[in-house]
C-alpha positions in Angstrom: 4.2 -40.8 119.6 2.0 -42.5 117.1 3.7 -44.7 114.5 3.0 -43.9 110.9 2.5 -46.6 108.3 3.2 -46.3 104.6 -0.3 -47.4 103.7 -3.6 -46.6 105.5 -6.5 -49.0 105.6 -8.2 -47.5 102.5 -5.0 -48.1 100.5 -4.8 -51.7 101.8 -8.4 -52.4 100.6 -7.8 -50.7 97.2 -4.6 -52.8 96.8 -6.4 -56.0 97.6 -9.3 -55.2 95.2 -6.8 -54.3 92.5 -4.8 -57.5 93.0 -8.0 -59.6 92.8 -9.1 -57.9 89.6 -5.7 -58.3 88.0 -5.7 -62.0 89.0 -9.2 -62.6 87.6 -8.4 -60.9 84.3 -5.1 -62.8 84.1 -6.9 -66.1 84.7 -9.4 -65.4 81.9 -6.5 -64.4 79.6 -4.8 -67.7 80.3 -8.0 -69.7 79.7 -8.6 -67.9 76.4 -5.0 -68.8 75.3 -5.6 -72.4 76.0 -9.0 -72.5 74.4 -7.6 -70.7 71.3 -5.9 -74.0 70.2 -9.2 -75.8 70.0 -11.6 -76.0 67.1 -15.2 -77.0 66.8 -16.2 -80.3 65.1 -18.3 -79.4 62.1 -20.6 -82.4 62.7 -21.3 -82.4 66.5 -20.0 -78.9 67.3 -17.9 -80.1 70.3 -14.4 -78.7 71.1 -11.6 -80.7 69.5 -7.9 -80.3 69.2 -6.9 -78.8 65.8 -5.3 -81.4 63.5 -7.0 -84.6 64.8 -8.1 -87.0 62.1 -11.3 -88.3 63.9 -13.6 -86.4 66.3 -13.4 -88.2 69.7 -17.0 -87.3 70.4 -18.9 -88.4 67.3 -16.3 -90.2 65.2 -16.5 -87.9 62.2 -13.5 -88.1 59.9 -12.0 -84.7 59.6 -9.7 -83.1 57.0 -7.7 -80.0 57.8 -6.4 -77.6 55.1 
């Protein structure tokens, strides 16, 4: 008597691919959330934290409105 499994090999592959895709999309989503808090320096165009008074890259004095 052969044992039946709830998932066949095609379903296992599909589940693995789906899990990988969801993981990659989730990773990009988290990265975009973290990068969303950064601004570009108007002088050197490097990423800086919003609200800093001086650009750590070029030393430009910044004013935030």
